[in-house]
C-alpha positions in Angstrom: 334.6 199.5 61.2 335.1 203.2 60.6 333.3 205.5 63.0 332.7 209.2 63.0 334.3 211.4 65.8 330.8 211.9 67.2 330.2 208.2 67.4 333.6 207.7 69.2 332.7 210.3 71.9 329.3 208.8 72.3 330.9 205.5 73.0 333.3 207.0 75.5 330.4 208.1 77.6 328.9 204.6 77.8 329.5 202.2 80.6 331.7 199.2 80.4 330.1 195.7 80.4 331.4 192.9 82.7 331.9 189.5 81.0 333.0 186.6 83.2 333.8 182.9 83.0 331.4 180.6 84.8 331.0 177.0 85.9 328.7 175.8 83.1 326.5 172.8 83.1 327.3 170.5 80.1 326.0 167.3 78.7 328.0 164.2 79.7 328.2 162.7 76.2 329.2 159.3 77.6 325.7 159.1 79.1 323.5 161.4 77.0 325.0 160.7 73.5 326.5 162.8 70.7 326.1 166.6 71.2 325.0 166.9 67.6 321.8 165.2 68.4 321.4 167.1 71.8 321.8 170.7 70.5 318.9 172.7 69.1 318.2 176.3 67.8 316.9 178.9 70.3 313.2 178.6 71.1 312.0 181.4 68.8 313.3 180.0 65.6 312.4 176.3 66.0 310.1 175.7 63.1 307.1 173.4 63.8 308.4 171.0 61.1 311.7 170.7 63.1 310.1 169.9 66.5 309.6 166.1 66.0 313.1 165.8 64.4 314.7 167.3 67.4 312.6 165.2 69.9 313.4 162.0 68.0 317.1 162.8 67.5 317.8 162.1 71.2 315.5 161.6 74.2 317.7 164.2 76.0 317.7 166.9 73.3 317.8 170.3 74.9 314.5 171.3 73.2 312.8 169.6 76.2 314.2 172.4 78.4 314.2 175.3 75.8 310.8 174.7 74.3 308.9 172.5 76.8 305.5 173.2 75.2 306.7 170.8 72.5 306.7 168.0 75.0 303.8 168.9 77.4 301.5 171.7 76.2 299.3 171.3 79.3 302.2 171.9 81.8 305.3 173.0 79.9 307.1 174.7 82.8 306.4 171.8 85.2 307.7 169.4 82.6 310.9 171.4 82.1 311.5 171.6 85.8 311.1 167.9 86.2 313.4 167.3 83.2 316.1 169.6 84.6 316.0 167.9 88.0 316.2 164.4 86.5 319.1 165.2 84.1 321.2 167.0 86.7 320.5 164.4 89.4 321.2 161.4 87.1 324.4 162.9 85.5 323.2 163.6 82.0 324.1 167.2 82.8 327.2 167.8 84.9 328.6 171.1 86.2 332.2 171.9 85.4 334.6 171.8 88.3 336.1 175.2 87.4 334.9 178.4 85.8 335.6 178.8 82.0 334.9 180.8 79.0 333.8 178.5 76.2 335.2 179.4 72.8 333.2 178.1 69.9 334.2 178.1 66.2 330.9 177.8 64.4 331.2 176.7 60.8 328.2 177.0 58.5 327.1 177.3 54.8 325.7 180.5 53.3 325.0 180.8 49.6 327.0 177.6 48.9 330.1 179.0 50.7 331.5 177.4 53.9 332.4 180.1 56.5 332.9 180.3 60.2 332.7 182.8 63.1 333.9 182.8 66.7 331.5 182.8 69.6 332.7 183.2 73.2 330.3 181.8 75.7 330.4 183.4 79.2 328.2 185.4 81.6 327.3 189.1 81.1 326.6 191.1 84.3 323.0 192.4 84.0 322.6 196.2 83.7 319.6 198.3 82.8 319.6 199.5 79.2 319.9 203.2 80.3 323.2 202.4 82.0 324.8 201.9 78.6 326.9 198.8 79.3 324.6 196.6 77.3 322.6 198.2 74.5 319.5 196.9 72.7 318.7 197.5 69.1 315.1 196.2 68.8 311.8 196.5 70.6 310.3 193.5 72.4 306.8 191.8 72.9 305.4 191.3 76.4 304.0 187.8 75.6 307.4 186.4 74.8 308.8 187.8 78.0 306.0 186.2 80.1 306.8 182.8 78.6 310.6 183.1 79.3 310.0 184.4 82.8 307.8 181.4 83.7 310.5 179.1 82.3 313.3 180.9 84.3 311.2 180.6 87.5 310.7 176.9 86.8 314.3 176.1 86.0 316.4 178.9 87.7 318.7 178.6 84.8 319.6 180.1 81.4 319.2 177.4 78.7 319.9 179.4 75.5 322.5 182.1 75.3 321.7 185.5 74.0 323.9 186.7 71.2 325.8 190.0 71.8 328.4 191.9 69.8 331.6 193.6 70.9 334.0 195.8 69.0 337.6 194.6 68.4 338.9 197.5 66.3 342.6 196.5 66.7 342.0 192.8 66.2 343.6 191.9 69.5 340.9 189.5 70.6 340.7 187.9 67.2 344.4 187.2 67.4 343.9 185.6 70.9 341.0 183.5 69.7 343.0 182.3 66.7 345.8 181.3 69.1 343.4 179.4 71.4 341.8 177.7 68.4 345.2 176.5 67.1 345.1 173.9 70.0 343.1 170.7 69.7 339.5 171.4 70.7 338.0 170.0 73.8 335.0 168.8 71.9 333.6 168.9 68.3 330.2 168.0 66.8 327.9 168.5 63.9 324.3 169.6 64.5 321.2 168.4 62.7 321.4 171.3 60.3 324.9 170.4 59.2 326.8 173.2 61.1 330.1 172.2 62.6 331.3 173.2 66.1 334.7 173.1 67.7 334.7 174.0 71.4 337.6 175.1 73.6 337.4 175.5 77.4 339.4 178.7 78.3 340.5 178.6 82.0 344.0 180.1 81.7 343.9 183.3 83.8 345.9 185.3 81.3 343.7 184.3 78.4 340.5 184.8 80.4 341.7 188.1 81.6 342.5 189.3 78.1 339.0 188.3 77.0 337.4 190.2 79.9 339.3 193.3 79.2 339.0 193.1 75.4 335.2 192.8 75.3 334.5 195.4 78.1 331.9 197.1 76.1 329.6 198.5 75.5 328.0 195.2 74.2 325.2 195.2 71.6 322.4 192.7 71.9 322.0 191.0 68.5 319.6 188.2 69.5 317.9 187.7 72.8 316.3 191.0 73.8 313.3 189.2 75.3 315.6 186.9 77.3 317.7 189.8 78.5 314.7 191.8 79.7 313.3 188.7 81.3 316.6 188.2 83.2 316.3 191.7 84.6 312.8 190.9 85.8 313.9 187.6 87.3 316.8 189.4 89.1 314.3 191.9 90.5 312.4 189.1 92.1 315.5 187.9 94.0 316.9 189.0 97.4 319.3 192.0 97.3 322.4 189.9 97.6 321.6 188.3 94.2 322.8 191.5 92.6 326.1 191.8 94.5 328.2 190.9 91.5 329.0 187.4 92.6 325.7 185.6 92.6 324.5 184.0 89.3 321.1 185.7 89.0 323.0 189.0 88.4 324.3 187.5 85.1 323.0 186.1 81.8 324.4 183.4 79.6 325.7 185.0 76.4 327.6 184.2 73.2 329.8 187.1 72.1 331.0 187.7 68.6 333.1 190.5 67.2 331.4 193.0 65.0 334.5 192.8 62.8 334.3 189.0 62.5 334.0 188.2 58.8 331.6 185.3 59.7 329.1 187.7 61.3 326.0 187.7 59.0 323.0 190.0 59.3 320.2 189.2 56.9 317.1 191.4 56.3 313.5 190.6 56.9 311.4 191.7 53.9 307.9 193.2 54.1 304.8 191.8 52.4 301.7 194.0 52.3 298.3 192.4 51.8 294.6 193.1 52.3 294.9 196.9 52.5 291.8 199.0 51.9 291.9 200.8 48.6 292.6 204.2 50.1 295.4 202.9 52.3 297.1 201.2 49.3 296.8 204.4 47.3 298.4 206.4 50.1 301.2 203.9 50.3 302.0 204.1 46.6 301.8 207.9 46.7 304.5 207.9 49.4 306.7 205.7 47.2 306.3 208.1 44.3 306.8 211.2 46.5 309.9 210.2 48.4 311.8 207.7 46.1 313.4 207.5 42.7 312.6 204.2 41.1 314.8 202.2 38.7 313.0 199.5 37.0 314.4 196.0 36.3 312.4 193.6 34.2 312.2 190.1 35.8 309.2 188.7 34.0 311.1 185.9 32.3 313.0 185.0 35.5 312.1 182.4 38.1 311.5 183.5 41.7 315.1 182.5 42.6 316.6 184.2 39.6 314.7 187.4 40.3 315.9 187.2 43.9 319.5 186.9 42.6 319.0 190.0 40.5 317.9 191.9 43.7 320.9 190.6 45.6 323.2 191.7 42.8 321.7 195.2 42.9 322.2 195.4 46.6 325.9 194.7 46.1 326.4 197.6 43.7 328.2 200.7 44.7 325.1 202.9 44.8 322.8 200.2 46.2 319.1 201.0 46.6 317.5 201.2 50.0 314.8 198.7 49.1 313.0 197.3 46.1 309.3 197.2 45.3 307.5 194.4 43.5 303.8 194.6 42.7 301.4 192.1 40.9 301.9 190.5 38.4 305.5 190.5 39.5 307.4 191.1 36.3 309.1 194.4 37.3 311.3 195.1 40.2 311.6 198.8 41.2 314.8 199.7 42.9 314.1 202.5 45.3 316.5 205.2 46.4 315.7 208.4 48.3 314.7 211.1 45.9 317.2 213.6 47.4 319.3 214.0 50.5 317.2 214.9 53.6 314.0 214.0 51.8 312.7 212.2 54.9 313.1 215.1 57.3 310.1 215.6 59.6 308.9 212.0 59.0 311.4 210.0 61.0 311.0 209.0 64.6 314.7 208.4 65.1 317.2 211.3 65.3 320.5 209.6 64.4 321.9 209.8 60.9 321.9 206.0 60.9 318.1 205.9 61.3 317.6 207.7 58.0 319.8 205.2 56.2 318.1 202.1 57.6 315.5 200.5 55.4 313.4 199.0 58.2 313.2 202.5 59.8 312.3 204.3 56.6 309.8 201.7 55.7 308.1 202.0 59.1 308.1 205.8 59.3 307.7 206.9 55.7 305.7 204.2 54.1 303.7 202.4 56.9 303.0 205.2 59.4 302.6 208.1 57.0 301.4 206.0 54.0 299.2 203.2 55.2 298.3 205.1 58.4 299.1 202.3 60.8 301.9 201.5 63.2 303.8 198.2 63.0 301.7 196.4 65.6 298.4 197.5 64.1 299.5 196.4 60.6 300.5 193.0 62.0 297.3 192.6 64.0 295.1 193.4 61.0 297.0 190.9 58.8 298.4 193.6 56.5 302.1 193.0 57.2 304.2 189.9 57.2 308.0 189.3 57.2 309.5 186.7 54.8 313.2 186.2 55.3 313.8 184.9 51.8 313.5 187.4 48.8 312.5 184.5 46.5 309.6 183.7 48.9 308.4 187.3 48.9 308.6 187.4 45.1 306.6 184.2 44.8 304.0 185.5 47.2 303.4 188.6 45.1 303.3 186.6 41.9 300.8 184.1 43.3 298.3 186.9 44.1 296.8 188.0 47.3 299.6 190.5 48.1 299.3 194.2 47.3 303.1 194.6 47.3 306.4 193.3 48.4 309.2 195.5 49.7 312.6 193.8 49.6 314.9 195.5 52.1 318.6 196.2 52.3 320.3 194.5 55.2 321.1 196.5 58.3 324.8 197.3 58.5 326.6 196.8 61.8 327.9 200.4 61.7 324.4 201.8 61.4 322.9 199.4 63.9 325.5 200.3 66.6 325.3 204.0 65.8 321.5 203.9 66.4 321.9 201.8 69.6 324.5 204.2 71.0 322.0 207.1 70.3 319.5 205.2 72.4 317.3 204.2 69.5 315.6 200.9 69.0 315.0 199.7 65.5 311.6 198.3 64.4 311.0 194.7 65.1 312.1 192.3 62.4 314.9 194.6 61.4 317.8 192.0 61.6 318.1 188.3 61.2 321.5 187.2 62.4 322.5 183.9 60.7 323.1 181.3 61.8 321.6 181.3 65.3 323.8 180.4 68.3 323.2 176.8 69.2 321.4 175.9 72.4 322.9 173.0 74.4 326.7 173.5 74.3 326.7 174.9 77.9 323.9 175.9 80.3 324.0 178.3 83.2 322.4 177.6 86.6 321.1 180.7 88.4 321.4 179.0 91.8 324.2 180.3 94.1 327.3 182.0 93.1 328.6 182.3 89.5 332.0 180.7 89.9 331.8 178.8 93.2 
């Protein structure tokens, strides 16, 4: 990833992150069964339609700890605590004898192509955002943090890892991970979604030391902002010794992936606008006409999927648009590019150059705030704004009626995301969707006692 000199010096001023091996709690598959039926996605992406499938896959599926409301809506945290105690006492979960990093090769399908990425599971030393060792890129909701805090207080454990990114400009860590993964894996499984996992336990002091030094930071949180901030709150509730650098509450379970990993995929959330008052809709479209140059593509004879493929092709072009607009009846796709350089000056809330290039930021500042006249939270609360992940789904919604417009957004690049994060800026919510999600259940982290003892 090529960086500007300014970005390089910003990074030099940031603190280094501490990433350590730990004694993880893992399923004893001789007792609990195949890990493929025990693993689950993180709590916030488990679809209602998947809950029963996970619960029925295995009576010890990790969803009972990660999303206990699926088991006991009346007392979810009490249910999770009881389950944790039973599984650890009866040997369904066992703690490793020594501290490890856990290297995962996660293989998945995207667009009909099979690909893979490396994920290193370990423990990140908690630091406040302003310290610069670990950097956020999105805002959070208080309700989600309250839920996760109550779960942490019930279990005193991290169940699902956050996903964080590190820079490996010279490829040294990737070479090391390739060497480790040339050995037979310690375990392998296929999850219910068809993703394959190979897992290696890394305890060699030389390899573990190279990983620690190579990912020293700063680290960028990709998924898990709510869990990270919750962990800081949890740490603040503990005695002072909990933050001495050796006790487990001072750390959070994390899966690290290189920003340069070819298997790192960031997909966009799109924007659907519906139910706007007539004057707000008129202002929105006036903003589009004032600040963007539109190139029209006829999609009237295409299916929703075919139209989405035309959008995807346009986004791969050399002069890709920032976003595309579709309005009823949905037979034209307008590719939107800024009318001229610097056209958004005075409208943007972010000051970095990256902010002006990022479609979610421009949509929020230029179209939603200065067009509709509402911030993101208000637009969501009023039912004006929703976020389909699939472009075909957004096109279908506009064509079906009931939507004023659909904005199909360009994906956030990792270079722009990290530049904004290093500048202390947080992107609007629903800016990035990292695919696939890191699995929950490969290894868990107890917050009782010391990290490695």
